[in-house]
TORKOL-4160 file (C-alpha; in steps of 0.2 Angstrom, whole numbers, padded with zeros to 4 digits, m for minus):
413
<pt num="1" X="m0017" Y="0028" Z="0284"/>
<pt num="2" X="m0036" Y="0029" Z="0283"/>
<pt num="3" X="m0045" Y="0012" Z="0280"/>
<pt num="4" X="m0055" Y="0009" Z="0264"/>
<pt num="5" X="m0069" Y="0002" Z="0273"/>
<pt num="6" X="m0085" Y="0013" Z="0270"/>
<pt num="7" X="m0091" Y="0008" Z="0288"/>
<pt num="8" X="m0075" Y="0014" Z="0296"/>
<pt num="9" X="m0075" Y="0030" Z="0285"/>
<pt num="10" X="m0093" Y="0035" Z="0290"/>
<pt num="11" X="m0091" Y="0029" Z="0308"/>
<pt num="12" X="m0105" Y="0032" Z="0321"/>
<pt num="13" X="m0110" Y="0050" Z="0316"/>
<pt num="14" X="m0123" Y="0057" Z="0305"/>
<pt num="15" X="m0118" Y="0048" Z="0289"/>
<pt num="16" X="m0122" Y="0031" Z="0296"/>
<pt num="17" X="m0140" Y="0031" Z="0292"/>
<pt num="18" X="m0136" Y="0037" Z="0275"/>
<pt num="19" X="m0127" Y="0021" Z="0270"/>
<pt num="20" X="m0142" Y="0013" Z="0261"/>
<pt num="21" X="m0144" Y="0028" Z="0250"/>
<pt num="22" X="m0126" Y="0029" Z="0247"/>
<pt num="23" X="m0126" Y="0011" Z="0241"/>
<pt num="24" X="m0141" Y="0013" Z="0230"/>
<pt num="25" X="m0134" Y="0028" Z="0222"/>
<pt num="26" X="m0117" Y="0020" Z="0218"/>
<pt num="27" X="m0106" Y="0029" Z="0232"/>
<pt num="28" X="m0101" Y="0012" Z="0238"/>
<pt num="29" X="m0082" Y="0014" Z="0241"/>
<pt num="30" X="m0071" Y="0026" Z="0250"/>
<pt num="31" X="m0061" Y="0034" Z="0236"/>
<pt num="32" X="m0077" Y="0037" Z="0226"/>
<pt num="33" X="m0086" Y="0044" Z="0242"/>
<pt num="34" X="m0072" Y="0056" Z="0245"/>
<pt num="35" X="m0074" Y="0065" Z="0228"/>
<pt num="36" X="m0092" Y="0070" Z="0231"/>
<pt num="37" X="m0095" Y="0088" Z="0227"/>
<pt num="38" X="m0110" Y="0099" Z="0233"/>
<pt num="39" X="m0120" Y="0095" Z="0217"/>
<pt num="40" X="m0118" Y="0076" Z="0221"/>
<pt num="41" X="m0123" Y="0079" Z="0239"/>
<pt num="42" X="m0139" Y="0089" Z="0234"/>
<pt num="43" X="m0144" Y="0075" Z="0222"/>
<pt num="44" X="m0146" Y="0063" Z="0237"/>
<pt num="45" X="m0154" Y="0077" Z="0249"/>
<pt num="46" X="m0139" Y="0077" Z="0261"/>
<pt num="47" X="m0142" Y="0088" Z="0276"/>
<pt num="48" X="m0129" Y="0102" Z="0280"/>
<pt num="49" X="m0123" Y="0091" Z="0295"/>
<pt num="50" X="m0120" Y="0077" Z="0283"/>
<pt num="51" X="m0111" Y="0088" Z="0270"/>
<pt num="52" X="m0100" Y="0094" Z="0284"/>
<pt num="53" X="m0096" Y="0077" Z="0290"/>
<pt num="54" X="m0090" Y="0071" Z="0273"/>
<pt num="55" X="m0079" Y="0086" Z="0272"/>
<pt num="56" X="m0072" Y="0083" Z="0290"/>
<pt num="57" X="m0069" Y="0064" Z="0287"/>
<pt num="58" X="m0061" Y="0066" Z="0270"/>
<pt num="59" X="m0049" Y="0079" Z="0278"/>
<pt num="60" X="m0045" Y="0067" Z="0292"/>
<pt num="61" X="m0044" Y="0051" Z="0280"/>
<pt num="62" X="m0031" Y="0060" Z="0270"/>
<pt num="63" X="m0020" Y="0063" Z="0285"/>
<pt num="64" X="m0022" Y="0046" Z="0294"/>
<pt num="65" X="m0032" Y="0055" Z="0308"/>
<pt num="66" X="m0048" Y="0045" Z="0307"/>
<pt num="67" X="m0048" Y="0039" Z="0326"/>
<pt num="68" X="m0053" Y="0057" Z="0330"/>
<pt num="69" X="m0067" Y="0058" Z="0317"/>
<pt num="70" X="m0082" Y="0054" Z="0328"/>
<pt num="71" X="m0077" Y="0066" Z="0342"/>
<pt num="72" X="m0074" Y="0080" Z="0330"/>
<pt num="73" X="m0090" Y="0078" Z="0320"/>
<pt num="74" X="m0100" Y="0077" Z="0336"/>
<pt num="75" X="m0096" Y="0095" Z="0340"/>
<pt num="76" X="m0107" Y="0101" Z="0326"/>
<pt num="77" X="m0093" Y="0112" Z="0320"/>
<pt num="78" X="m0088" Y="0113" Z="0302"/>
<pt num="79" X="m0070" Y="0110" Z="0296"/>
<pt num="80" X="m0064" Y="0128" Z="0296"/>
<pt num="81" X="m0070" Y="0130" Z="0313"/>
<pt num="82" X="m0061" Y="0115" Z="0319"/>
<pt num="83" X="m0045" Y="0120" Z="0311"/>
<pt num="84" X="m0046" Y="0137" Z="0320"/>
<pt num="85" X="m0046" Y="0129" Z="0337"/>
<pt num="86" X="m0030" Y="0131" Z="0348"/>
<pt num="87" X="m0018" Y="0118" Z="0352"/>
<pt num="88" X="m0024" Y="0118" Z="0370"/>
<pt num="89" X="m0042" Y="0115" Z="0364"/>
<pt num="90" X="m0038" Y="0101" Z="0353"/>
<pt num="91" X="m0028" Y="0093" Z="0367"/>
<pt num="92" X="m0041" Y="0095" Z="0381"/>
<pt num="93" X="m0057" Y="0092" Z="0371"/>
<pt num="94" X="m0051" Y="0078" Z="0359"/>
<pt num="95" X="m0036" Y="0071" Z="0368"/>
<pt num="96" X="m0027" Y="0074" Z="0351"/>
<pt num="97" X="m0008" Y="0070" Z="0352"/>
<pt num="98" X="0004" Y="0084" Z="0348"/>
<pt num="99" X="0011" Y="0076" Z="0333"/>
<pt num="100" X="m0007" Y="0073" Z="0327"/>
<pt num="101" X="m0011" Y="0091" Z="0330"/>
<pt num="102" X="0003" Y="0097" Z="0319"/>
<pt num="103" X="m0003" Y="0085" Z="0305"/>
<pt num="104" X="m0021" Y="0091" Z="0308"/>
<pt num="105" X="m0017" Y="0110" Z="0307"/>
<pt num="106" X="m0006" Y="0108" Z="0291"/>
<pt num="107" X="m0019" Y="0111" Z="0278"/>
<pt num="108" X="m0006" Y="0107" Z="0264"/>
<pt num="109" X="0000" Y="0090" Z="0270"/>
<pt num="110" X="m0008" Y="0073" Z="0269"/>
<pt num="111" X="m0002" Y="0055" Z="0272"/>
<pt num="112" X="0002" Y="0052" Z="0254"/>
<pt num="113" X="0019" Y="0047" Z="0246"/>
<pt num="114" X="0030" Y="0061" Z="0251"/>
<pt num="115" X="0041" Y="0058" Z="0236"/>
<pt num="116" X="0027" Y="0061" Z="0223"/>
<pt num="117" X="0032" Y="0075" Z="0211"/>
<pt num="118" X="0017" Y="0083" Z="0205"/>
<pt num="119" X="0026" Y="0088" Z="0189"/>
<pt num="120" X="0030" Y="0071" Z="0184"/>
<pt num="121" X="0013" Y="0065" Z="0177"/>
<pt num="122" X="0003" Y="0062" Z="0162"/>
<pt num="123" X="m0007" Y="0074" Z="0151"/>
<pt num="124" X="m0026" Y="0071" Z="0154"/>
<pt num="125" X="m0035" Y="0062" Z="0140"/>
<pt num="126" X="m0048" Y="0073" Z="0131"/>
<pt num="127" X="m0059" Y="0058" Z="0131"/>
<pt num="128" X="m0061" Y="0056" Z="0150"/>
<pt num="129" X="m0078" Y="0065" Z="0149"/>
<pt num="130" X="m0084" Y="0054" Z="0135"/>
<pt num="131" X="m0080" Y="0039" Z="0146"/>
<pt num="132" X="m0092" Y="0045" Z="0159"/>
<pt num="133" X="m0105" Y="0048" Z="0147"/>
<pt num="134" X="m0104" Y="0031" Z="0139"/>
<pt num="135" X="m0104" Y="0022" Z="0155"/>
<pt num="136" X="m0121" Y="0016" Z="0161"/>
<pt num="137" X="m0119" Y="0015" Z="0180"/>
<pt num="138" X="m0126" Y="0028" Z="0191"/>
<pt num="139" X="m0109" Y="0031" Z="0199"/>
<pt num="140" X="m0100" Y="0034" Z="0183"/>
<pt num="141" X="m0114" Y="0046" Z="0177"/>
<pt num="142" X="m0113" Y="0055" Z="0193"/>
<pt num="143" X="m0094" Y="0056" Z="0192"/>
<pt num="144" X="m0095" Y="0069" Z="0178"/>
<pt num="145" X="m0097" Y="0082" Z="0191"/>
<pt num="146" X="m0086" Y="0075" Z="0205"/>
<pt num="147" X="m0071" Y="0083" Z="0212"/>
<pt num="148" X="m0056" Y="0079" Z="0222"/>
<pt num="149" X="m0059" Y="0093" Z="0235"/>
<pt num="150" X="m0065" Y="0105" Z="0222"/>
<pt num="151" X="m0055" Y="0099" Z="0207"/>
<pt num="152" X="m0063" Y="0089" Z="0193"/>
<pt num="153" X="m0056" Y="0072" Z="0188"/>
<pt num="154" X="m0049" Y="0080" Z="0173"/>
<pt num="155" X="m0040" Y="0092" Z="0184"/>
<pt num="156" X="m0034" Y="0078" Z="0195"/>
<pt num="157" X="m0027" Y="0070" Z="0180"/>
<pt num="158" X="m0018" Y="0085" Z="0175"/>
<pt num="159" X="m0008" Y="0085" Z="0191"/>
<pt num="160" X="0000" Y="0069" Z="0184"/>
<pt num="161" X="0008" Y="0077" Z="0169"/>
<pt num="162" X="0024" Y="0070" Z="0163"/>
<pt num="163" X="0036" Y="0082" Z="0155"/>
<pt num="164" X="0046" Y="0080" Z="0139"/>
<pt num="165" X="0062" Y="0070" Z="0143"/>
<pt num="166" X="0055" Y="0061" Z="0157"/>
<pt num="167" X="0064" Y="0044" Z="0159"/>
<pt num="168" X="0052" Y="0030" Z="0163"/>
<pt num="169" X="0056" Y="0018" Z="0178"/>
<pt num="170" X="0044" Y="0005" Z="0172"/>
<pt num="171" X="0048" Y="m0011" Z="0161"/>
<pt num="172" X="0064" Y="m0013" Z="0170"/>
<pt num="173" X="0066" Y="m0009" Z="0188"/>
<pt num="174" X="0071" Y="0008" Z="0196"/>
<pt num="175" X="0089" Y="0012" Z="0195"/>
<pt num="176" X="0100" Y="0001" Z="0205"/>
<pt num="177" X="0103" Y="0005" Z="0223"/>
<pt num="178" X="0122" Y="0008" Z="0220"/>
<pt num="179" X="0133" Y="0000" Z="0232"/>
<pt num="180" X="0126" Y="m0012" Z="0244"/>
<pt num="181" X="0136" Y="m0016" Z="0260"/>
<pt num="182" X="0150" Y="m0004" Z="0254"/>
<pt num="183" X="0151" Y="m0013" Z="0237"/>
<pt num="184" X="0155" Y="m0030" Z="0245"/>
<pt num="185" X="0138" Y="m0037" Z="0239"/>
<pt num="186" X="0133" Y="m0035" Z="0221"/>
<pt num="187" X="0114" Y="m0032" Z="0217"/>
<pt num="188" X="0105" Y="m0047" Z="0210"/>
<pt num="189" X="0103" Y="m0047" Z="0191"/>
<pt num="190" X="0087" Y="m0041" Z="0184"/>
<pt num="191" X="0078" Y="m0043" Z="0168"/>
<pt num="192" X="0077" Y="m0028" Z="0156"/>
<pt num="193" X="0063" Y="m0035" Z="0144"/>
<pt num="194" X="0045" Y="m0035" Z="0146"/>
<pt num="195" X="0037" Y="m0052" Z="0149"/>
<pt num="196" X="0029" Y="m0060" Z="0134"/>
<pt num="197" X="0010" Y="m0061" Z="0135"/>
<pt num="198" X="0011" Y="m0080" Z="0134"/>
<pt num="199" X="0019" Y="m0080" Z="0151"/>
<pt num="200" X="0004" Y="m0073" Z="0160"/>
<pt num="201" X="m0012" Y="m0077" Z="0149"/>
<pt num="202" X="m0014" Y="m0095" Z="0155"/>
<pt num="203" X="m0010" Y="m0092" Z="0174"/>
<pt num="204" X="m0022" Y="m0101" Z="0186"/>
<pt num="205" X="m0028" Y="m0089" Z="0200"/>
<pt num="206" X="m0041" Y="m0090" Z="0214"/>
<pt num="207" X="m0052" Y="m0076" Z="0219"/>
<pt num="208" X="m0050" Y="m0073" Z="0238"/>
<pt num="209" X="m0060" Y="m0056" Z="0239"/>
<pt num="210" X="m0072" Y="m0047" Z="0228"/>
<pt num="211" X="m0071" Y="m0029" Z="0224"/>
<pt num="212" X="m0076" Y="m0020" Z="0240"/>
<pt num="213" X="m0093" Y="m0012" Z="0241"/>
<pt num="214" X="m0103" Y="m0006" Z="0257"/>
<pt num="215" X="m0109" Y="m0020" Z="0268"/>
<pt num="216" X="m0102" Y="m0035" Z="0259"/>
<pt num="217" X="m0093" Y="m0049" Z="0267"/>
<pt num="218" X="m0075" Y="m0047" Z="0271"/>
<pt num="219" X="m0069" Y="m0062" Z="0262"/>
<pt num="220" X="m0077" Y="m0074" Z="0249"/>
<pt num="221" X="m0085" Y="m0087" Z="0260"/>
<pt num="222" X="m0086" Y="m0101" Z="0248"/>
<pt num="223" X="m0070" Y="m0107" Z="0241"/>
<pt num="224" X="m0070" Y="m0101" Z="0222"/>
<pt num="225" X="m0063" Y="m0113" Z="0209"/>
<pt num="226" X="m0047" Y="m0108" Z="0200"/>
<pt num="227" X="m0049" Y="m0097" Z="0185"/>
<pt num="228" X="m0039" Y="m0093" Z="0170"/>
<pt num="229" X="m0030" Y="m0076" Z="0173"/>
<pt num="230" X="m0034" Y="m0069" Z="0155"/>
<pt num="231" X="m0053" Y="m0070" Z="0159"/>
<pt num="232" X="m0050" Y="m0055" Z="0171"/>
<pt num="233" X="m0045" Y="m0043" Z="0157"/>
<pt num="234" X="m0055" Y="m0051" Z="0143"/>
<pt num="235" X="m0068" Y="m0037" Z="0142"/>
<pt num="236" X="m0059" Y="m0022" Z="0151"/>
<pt num="237" X="m0041" Y="m0018" Z="0153"/>
<pt num="238" X="m0033" Y="m0021" Z="0170"/>
<pt num="239" X="m0019" Y="m0016" Z="0182"/>
<pt num="240" X="m0012" Y="m0031" Z="0191"/>
<pt num="241" X="m0002" Y="m0027" Z="0207"/>
<pt num="242" X="0009" Y="m0041" Z="0213"/>
<pt num="243" X="0011" Y="m0040" Z="0232"/>
<pt num="244" X="0027" Y="m0046" Z="0240"/>
<pt num="245" X="0019" Y="m0048" Z="0257"/>
<pt num="246" X="0002" Y="m0041" Z="0262"/>
<pt num="247" X="0008" Y="m0037" Z="0280"/>
<pt num="248" X="0023" Y="m0028" Z="0273"/>
<pt num="249" X="0023" Y="m0009" Z="0277"/>
<pt num="250" X="0030" Y="m0004" Z="0260"/>
<pt num="251" X="0018" Y="m0016" Z="0251"/>
<pt num="252" X="0003" Y="m0009" Z="0260"/>
<pt num="253" X="0008" Y="0009" Z="0257"/>
<pt num="254" X="0010" Y="0005" Z="0238"/>
<pt num="255" X="m0007" Y="m0003" Z="0238"/>
<pt num="256" X="m0016" Y="0011" Z="0247"/>
<pt num="257" X="m0008" Y="0024" Z="0236"/>
<pt num="258" X="m0014" Y="0015" Z="0220"/>
<pt num="259" X="m0032" Y="0011" Z="0226"/>
<pt num="260" X="m0034" Y="0029" Z="0232"/>
<pt num="261" X="m0034" Y="0034" Z="0214"/>
<pt num="262" X="m0048" Y="0022" Z="0210"/>
<pt num="263" X="m0060" Y="0036" Z="0203"/>
<pt num="264" X="m0047" Y="0040" Z="0190"/>
<pt num="265" X="m0045" Y="0022" Z="0185"/>
<pt num="266" X="m0064" Y="0020" Z="0185"/>
<pt num="267" X="m0065" Y="0035" Z="0173"/>
<pt num="268" X="m0051" Y="0027" Z="0162"/>
<pt num="269" X="m0060" Y="0010" Z="0162"/>
<pt num="270" X="m0047" Y="0000" Z="0171"/>
<pt num="271" X="m0050" Y="m0013" Z="0184"/>
<pt num="272" X="m0039" Y="m0015" Z="0199"/>
<pt num="273" X="m0032" Y="m0032" Z="0205"/>
<pt num="274" X="m0020" Y="m0037" Z="0218"/>
<pt num="275" X="m0011" Y="m0054" Z="0217"/>
<pt num="276" X="m0003" Y="m0063" Z="0232"/>
<pt num="277" X="0008" Y="m0078" Z="0232"/>
<pt num="278" X="0003" Y="m0085" Z="0249"/>
<pt num="279" X="m0015" Y="m0087" Z="0256"/>
<pt num="280" X="m0014" Y="m0083" Z="0274"/>
<pt num="281" X="m0032" Y="m0079" Z="0279"/>
<pt num="282" X="m0028" Y="m0067" Z="0293"/>
<pt num="283" X="m0016" Y="m0058" Z="0282"/>
<pt num="284" X="m0029" Y="m0055" Z="0268"/>
<pt num="285" X="m0042" Y="m0049" Z="0281"/>
<pt num="286" X="m0030" Y="m0036" Z="0288"/>
<pt num="287" X="m0025" Y="m0031" Z="0270"/>
<pt num="288" X="m0043" Y="m0030" Z="0263"/>
<pt num="289" X="m0052" Y="m0018" Z="0262"/>
<pt num="290" X="m0041" Y="m0007" Z="0274"/>
<pt num="291" X="m0027" Y="m0005" Z="0262"/>
<pt num="292" X="m0034" Y="m0011" Z="0246"/>
<pt num="293" X="m0052" Y="m0012" Z="0241"/>
<pt num="294" X="m0050" Y="m0020" Z="0224"/>
<pt num="295" X="m0051" Y="m0039" Z="0221"/>
<pt num="296" X="m0037" Y="m0050" Z="0229"/>
<pt num="297" X="m0031" Y="m0065" Z="0219"/>
<pt num="298" X="m0021" Y="m0080" Z="0225"/>
<pt num="299" X="m0007" Y="m0085" Z="0213"/>
<pt num="300" X="m0002" Y="m0102" Z="0220"/>
<pt num="301" X="0011" Y="m0106" Z="0207"/>
<pt num="302" X="0018" Y="m0089" Z="0209"/>
<pt num="303" X="0018" Y="m0087" Z="0190"/>
<pt num="304" X="0015" Y="m0068" Z="0189"/>
<pt num="305" X="0030" Y="m0066" Z="0200"/>
<pt num="306" X="0040" Y="m0078" Z="0189"/>
<pt num="307" X="0035" Y="m0068" Z="0174"/>
<pt num="308" X="0041" Y="m0052" Z="0182"/>
<pt num="309" X="0058" Y="m0060" Z="0184"/>
<pt num="310" X="0059" Y="m0067" Z="0166"/>
<pt num="311" X="0054" Y="m0084" Z="0171"/>
<pt num="312" X="0061" Y="m0086" Z="0188"/>
<pt num="313" X="0057" Y="m0079" Z="0205"/>
<pt num="314" X="0066" Y="m0063" Z="0210"/>
<pt num="315" X="0072" Y="m0067" Z="0228"/>
<pt num="316" X="0084" Y="m0057" Z="0240"/>
<pt num="317" X="0088" Y="m0060" Z="0258"/>
<pt num="318" X="0083" Y="m0048" Z="0270"/>
<pt num="319" X="0100" Y="m0044" Z="0277"/>
<pt num="320" X="0108" Y="m0038" Z="0261"/>
<pt num="321" X="0092" Y="m0034" Z="0252"/>
<pt num="322" X="0086" Y="m0022" Z="0265"/>
<pt num="323" X="0098" Y="m0019" Z="0280"/>
<pt num="324" X="0113" Y="m0015" Z="0268"/>
<pt num="325" X="0103" Y="m0007" Z="0255"/>
<pt num="326" X="0101" Y="0012" Z="0257"/>
<pt num="327" X="0087" Y="0013" Z="0244"/>
<pt num="328" X="0076" Y="0000" Z="0252"/>
<pt num="329" X="0079" Y="0009" Z="0269"/>
<pt num="330" X="0073" Y="0025" Z="0261"/>
<pt num="331" X="0058" Y="0016" Z="0254"/>
<pt num="332" X="0054" Y="0010" Z="0272"/>
<pt num="333" X="0055" Y="0027" Z="0279"/>
<pt num="334" X="0043" Y="0034" Z="0265"/>
<pt num="335" X="0030" Y="0021" Z="0270"/>
<pt num="336" X="0032" Y="0024" Z="0289"/>
<pt num="337" X="0030" Y="0042" Z="0286"/>
<pt num="338" X="0013" Y="0038" Z="0279"/>
<pt num="339" X="0007" Y="0031" Z="0295"/>
<pt num="340" X="0006" Y="0013" Z="0289"/>
<pt num="341" X="0006" Y="m0002" Z="0302"/>
<pt num="342" X="0015" Y="m0018" Z="0298"/>
<pt num="343" X="0018" Y="m0036" Z="0303"/>
<pt num="344" X="0031" Y="m0049" Z="0299"/>
<pt num="345" X="0020" Y="m0064" Z="0294"/>
<pt num="346" X="0023" Y="m0074" Z="0279"/>
<pt num="347" X="0036" Y="m0075" Z="0265"/>
<pt num="348" X="0044" Y="m0058" Z="0261"/>
<pt num="349" X="0059" Y="m0061" Z="0250"/>
<pt num="350" X="0049" Y="m0064" Z="0233"/>
<pt num="351" X="0049" Y="m0047" Z="0225"/>
<pt num="352" X="0033" Y="m0041" Z="0216"/>
<pt num="353" X="0029" Y="m0027" Z="0204"/>
<pt num="354" X="0015" Y="m0021" Z="0192"/>
<pt num="355" X="0007" Y="m0025" Z="0175"/>
<pt num="356" X="m0004" Y="m0015" Z="0165"/>
<pt num="357" X="m0014" Y="m0025" Z="0152"/>
<pt num="358" X="m0025" Y="m0020" Z="0138"/>
<pt num="359" X="m0042" Y="m0029" Z="0136"/>
<pt num="360" X="m0043" Y="m0046" Z="0127"/>
<pt num="361" X="m0026" Y="m0051" Z="0120"/>
<pt num="362" X="m0019" Y="m0034" Z="0117"/>
<pt num="363" X="m0004" Y="m0038" Z="0128"/>
<pt num="364" X="0006" Y="m0030" Z="0142"/>
<pt num="365" X="0007" Y="m0012" Z="0140"/>
<pt num="366" X="0018" Y="m0008" Z="0155"/>
<pt num="367" X="0028" Y="m0018" Z="0168"/>
<pt num="368" X="0037" Y="m0012" Z="0183"/>
<pt num="369" X="0048" Y="m0023" Z="0194"/>
<pt num="370" X="0052" Y="m0021" Z="0212"/>
<pt num="371" X="0071" Y="m0020" Z="0210"/>
<pt num="372" X="0074" Y="m0014" Z="0228"/>
<pt num="373" X="0062" Y="m0019" Z="0243"/>
<pt num="374" X="0048" Y="m0006" Z="0243"/>
<pt num="375" X="0051" Y="0001" Z="0225"/>
<pt num="376" X="0034" Y="0004" Z="0217"/>
<pt num="377" X="0028" Y="0010" Z="0200"/>
<pt num="378" X="0027" Y="0029" Z="0200"/>
<pt num="379" X="0008" Y="0034" Z="0199"/>
<pt num="380" X="0013" Y="0046" Z="0185"/>
<pt num="381" X="0019" Y="0032" Z="0174"/>
<pt num="382" X="0004" Y="0021" Z="0178"/>
<pt num="383" X="m0009" Y="0035" Z="0174"/>
<pt num="384" X="0001" Y="0040" Z="0159"/>
<pt num="385" X="0000" Y="0023" Z="0151"/>
<pt num="386" X="m0018" Y="0020" Z="0155"/>
<pt num="387" X="m0023" Y="0037" Z="0148"/>
<pt num="388" X="m0013" Y="0034" Z="0132"/>
<pt num="389" X="m0021" Y="0017" Z="0130"/>
<pt num="390" X="m0039" Y="0024" Z="0132"/>
<pt num="391" X="m0036" Y="0039" Z="0121"/>
<pt num="392" X="m0028" Y="0028" Z="0108"/>
<pt num="393" X="m0042" Y="0015" Z="0108"/>
<pt num="394" X="m0056" Y="0028" Z="0107"/>
<pt num="395" X="m0048" Y="0039" Z="0094"/>
<pt num="396" X="m0042" Y="0026" Z="0082"/>
<pt num="397" X="m0050" Y="0010" Z="0087"/>
<pt num="398" X="m0034" Y="0001" Z="0084"/>
<pt num="399" X="m0029" Y="m0013" Z="0096"/>
<pt num="400" X="m0013" Y="m0013" Z="0106"/>
<pt num="401" X="m0001" Y="m0027" Z="0099"/>
<pt num="402" X="0003" Y="m0041" Z="0110"/>
<pt num="403" X="0019" Y="m0039" Z="0118"/>
<pt num="404" X="0035" Y="m0048" Z="0112"/>
<pt num="405" X="0049" Y="m0053" Z="0123"/>
<pt num="406" X="0060" Y="m0038" Z="0117"/>
<pt num="407" X="0045" Y="m0025" Z="0117"/>
<pt num="408" X="0046" Y="m0010" Z="0128"/>
<pt num="409" X="0031" Y="0000" Z="0135"/>
<pt num="410" X="0034" Y="0015" Z="0124"/>
<pt num="411" X="0030" Y="0004" Z="0109"/>
<pt num="412" X="0013" Y="m0001" Z="0115"/>
<pt num="413" X="0005" Y="0015" Z="0118"/>
């Protein structure tokens, strides 16, 4: 899986000298950089070689093949020419492994969630373009014309269209894993009600990293004082991703998939935060910004995780929660197929999840619980809820009511 560090993305090729310009013009994170189109490139006077380098590196980043980027770029060939090379040439000239060659030559594949169903996604908001026009930053103004490989952001949203009759997996966990250990072990009970807003508004968190931009320090050097969580979404709505363990292969895959859609969430006006319940500096360094470029927060009291579990932590032993759970094993295989690395440092039995919050005190609009190890909120649901909230707020000016203990997400959007 490609790193979200811009320095890693541009490598040692022709884009390296362009870093100051990219930073000045707001192209300061990898997901945003990858959606540049020819008009955006012309606006900052990129050369033909630099344009071709962006195309090559975007293609390789999507397929977790970035170790070959410098060598492929140095040939001076464009992407179509490289894709036309024979297996023998790729092996001899670039020392590309056979499995990597297959991935490189498959133009339709990429290292994304292989279970993603393009038909299960939300209808794009008609107000997306208005969001760009009303945002004062250079990057958002430029994003009016950006594409996801020749697709506008609006078209990218349309790929996440949710059809009539779709059953949401959010609020409660995904469906139970069925029989665990041949029915000898019963799955742990799970809450089926959204957390009350009062359960999270006063949580104390500490900022461990800022939002990633080119050239910044990898961690917050000076220890930041604790802050009230509600200050995070006071002015702008937010997505809060509660990470079970930063070194977990499935947690890293979930974080990477969510952050890769940052241009969409930028357009919808949403901030991205990841919350961890253990502050192990080496683990944070490995996690940010390679797998996640948003702000990382430390929840020492594990209050976000308790809120997901209805007031208590959701914990499950590795033996029965993973080894004897076919759904958890399937989740592991899904993450492994995406080329994610892992380690086993830290507490990994406290389950996580995701919250979508409206700005100020508008409440929790959506909640997803990690019922089985490695479950993650479907991107189609996350984008659907964010799109509806943005459309609702701009069209009517009405606030989302603070969630009650028995509210469900469908009543908030």
